[in-house]
C-alpha positions as a printed Julia matrix, in Angstrom:
142×3 Matrix{Float64}:
 -22.87  -21.93   5.77
 -25.48  -22.73   8.43
 -24.22  -23.32  11.95
 -25.9   -25.44  14.6
 -27.83  -23.53  17.25
 -29.94  -24.55  20.24
 -33.26  -26.03  19.13
 -31.91  -27.44  15.85
 -32.45  -31.11  15.11
 -29.08  -32.56  14.15
 -27.87  -35.93  12.9
 -24.34  -36.98  13.81
 -22.04  -39.92  13.43
 -19.93  -40.5   16.52
 -17.43  -42.79  18.18
 -17.14  -42.67  21.95
 -13.92  -43.8   23.61
 -12.52  -43.99  27.11
  -9.22  -42.31  27.95
  -7.37  -45.57  27.22
  -8.73  -45.46  23.65
 -11.19  -48.34  24.02
 -14.47  -47.77  22.13
 -17.63  -47.95  24.26
 -20.15  -46.86  21.6
 -20.26  -45.88  17.95
 -22.78  -45.14  15.23
 -20.56  -46.92  12.7
 -22.7   -49.19  10.54
 -25.91  -47.59  11.88
 -28.02  -44.57  11.06
 -26.72  -41.29  12.47
 -27.87  -40.28  15.94
 -30.62  -37.65  15.76
 -31.41  -35.25  18.59
 -32.53  -31.71  19.36
 -29.61  -29.54  20.47
 -30.06  -28.15  23.97
 -33.05  -30.37  24.82
 -31.15  -32.7   27.15
 -31.57  -35.73  24.87
 -27.82  -36.49  24.97
 -25.21  -36.03  27.68
 -24.57  -32.42  28.65
 -21.01  -32.29  27.34
 -22.1   -33.33  23.84
 -25.09  -30.97  23.85
 -22.94  -27.95  24.68
 -20.34  -28.75  21.98
 -22.78  -28.84  19.04
 -23.58  -25.11  18.56
 -21.37  -23.56  15.92
 -20.7   -26.8   14.02
 -21.44  -26.91  10.27
 -22.57  -29.82   8.11
 -19.63  -32.07   7.23
 -17.51  -30.74  10.1
 -15.64  -33.27  12.22
 -14.24  -32.65  15.66
 -13.08  -34.53  18.72
 -14.34  -33.46  22.13
 -13.32  -34.48  25.63
 -16.11  -34.62  28.2
 -15.34  -34.82  31.92
 -17.47  -37.28  33.9
 -19.41  -34.41  35.53
 -20.8   -33.47  32.1
 -21.29  -37.08  30.99
 -22.79  -39.68  33.35
 -21.66  -38.04  36.58
 -19.4   -39.3   39.35
 -19.83  -42.72  40.92
 -22.5   -42.56  43.62
 -21.57  -44.92  46.48
 -25.23  -44.8   47.59
 -26.24  -46.51  44.33
 -24.57  -49.75  45.53
 -26.61  -51.99  47.76
 -25.96  -55.38  49.35
 -29.08  -57.5   49.52
 -29.61  -60.9   51.14
 -28.81  -63.67  48.71
 -32.02  -65.52  49.56
 -33.95  -62.48  48.25
 -32.91  -63.35  44.69
 -34.67  -66.21  42.87
 -32.49  -69.28  42.21
 -32.91  -69.04  38.42
 -31.17  -65.63  38.22
 -27.42  -65.84  37.47
 -25.26  -64.14  40.09
 -21.91  -63.87  38.33
 -19.99  -60.61  38.71
 -20.79  -58.36  35.76
 -24.27  -59.8   35.18
 -26.77  -57.06  34.39
 -30.21  -57.35  35.96
 -33.32  -55.2   36.1
 -34.81  -54.19  39.42
 -37.94  -52.17  40.01
 -37.78  -48.83  41.78
 -40.33  -48.01  44.5
 -42.1   -45.87  41.85
 -42.35  -48.89  39.52
 -39.63  -47.85  37.05
 -37.17  -50.38  35.6
 -33.73  -49.86  37.13
 -30.73  -51.57  35.51
 -28.2   -52.89  38.02
 -24.95  -54.84  37.77
 -23.82  -57.62  40.09
 -20.51  -56.38  41.54
 -19.93  -58.67  44.56
 -21.25  -62.06  45.66
 -20.62  -63.97  48.87
 -22.47  -66.68  50.79
 -24.86  -64.23  52.46
 -25.23  -61.21  50.15
 -25.25  -59.98  46.58
 -24.08  -56.4   45.98
 -25.83  -54.6   43.14
 -24.66  -51.35  41.55
 -27.2   -48.99  39.94
 -24.56  -46.49  38.73
 -24.44  -46.04  34.95
 -21.57  -48.19  33.59
 -19.83  -44.99  32.41
 -20.27  -43.07  35.68
 -16.99  -41.68  36.97
 -15.35  -41.86  33.54
 -14.11  -39.01  31.35
 -15.16  -39.6   27.73
 -13.89  -38.65  24.29
 -16.15  -38.41  21.24
 -15.17  -38.12  17.59
 -18.12  -36.34  15.96
 -19.19  -35.7   12.38
 -22.19  -33.46  11.73
 -24.28  -35.11   9.0
 -27.27  -32.72   8.83
 -29.11  -29.84  10.5
 -32.9   -29.55  10.35
């Protein structure tokens, strides 16, 4: 039976959960996720667990935050003056907004604090600082 190796294009079904068991993402009801193993198209911890799997194999892997979305970066949080945000933009905690980086790239941020003078935005990935668990099923190898 053929085993996955670096450079193979694989298709997998997956369910990603946090340590408390809550699901944060799943391919259920969608096409399988397709990616090239070892090309950095998925988080490191998933990429390194694929080699050796065979079609139809299922396994559960635990990925520490360092091999997923990394630790929380305190420098990715920034308080900005409230008057710098247009009035038509909602400022409720948890609201996701898009900022523009100095290089012109879209940067997703989340409103994490609001007071009379400032709005604190967090550019960390929502899963930064979290250890993840994935249930995987290898659908195909190309």
